[in-house]
C-alpha angles and dihedrals in degrees: 000000000000091000090051091052090048091052091049092050092047090051091054091052096057115096116246116270113270095022092122090052090052090049091054091047091050090052091048091050090054102042115106127208122350120340141170134228088262090061092056089045089057091053092045106037096164094052122090122239090242092057093047091049090048093054093042093050090048089052090049091051089050090052093248097113135037125205117221110200134345139264132023096335096046114141127209133211130198113233124222116272113251116236 
């Protein structure tokens, strides 16, 4: 019975699935001007670089972000929302 209670408590402590993606998206919505992945990492310290890249690349594919340059020092810029 104690183990069952421990499992239930642990399940309640886990963040909801997708919360890190939402955190990255919130950071991207509030960044102004050009920025790098390191800037997003500073705003989202508990999110892995791979997750940040995944979200940023998804936004790029959706036409919401533009990449300026290539490689390690690449900068990004948010595009104006259509509508």
